[in-house]
C-alpha positions, 0 to 999 in steps of 0.5 A: 915503325914496321907496319903490317897491313892485312887486306880482307880475304887474305888470311892464309895460314902458314907453318911456323915453328913457334906456333907448332908448339902451341896450336893444335894444327901449328898454322897461324895466319900469315900476319900472326907469323909475321908479327912473331918474327918481327917482334925481336927486331922492332921496338914498335909494331902496328898491325892493321887488320879486319875485326876477327882476324886474330890481331889480339893473338898476334900481339899476345903470343909473342909477349907470352912466348918471350916472357915479356910484359905489355900493356894493351889498349883497346878502343872499346867504343869502336869495338862495340860499334863494330860488333 
């Protein structure tokens, strides 16, 4: 399993060709670009990042861009408590 951990306040943006096709500025966060690049090379990815850091986009963009399907599971009680 490939684990990508994002530390608080390290949300730098990078240029990425796949995101350049869809984002107005083409600059995803570093962890979003890393998840996209790792998507085709790993069967399981685990992304650990703070609330509001773009984890959902990091996971859904490769699914949609590669035309794949996925099931997303969210711990709604933990999200409600966090908010």
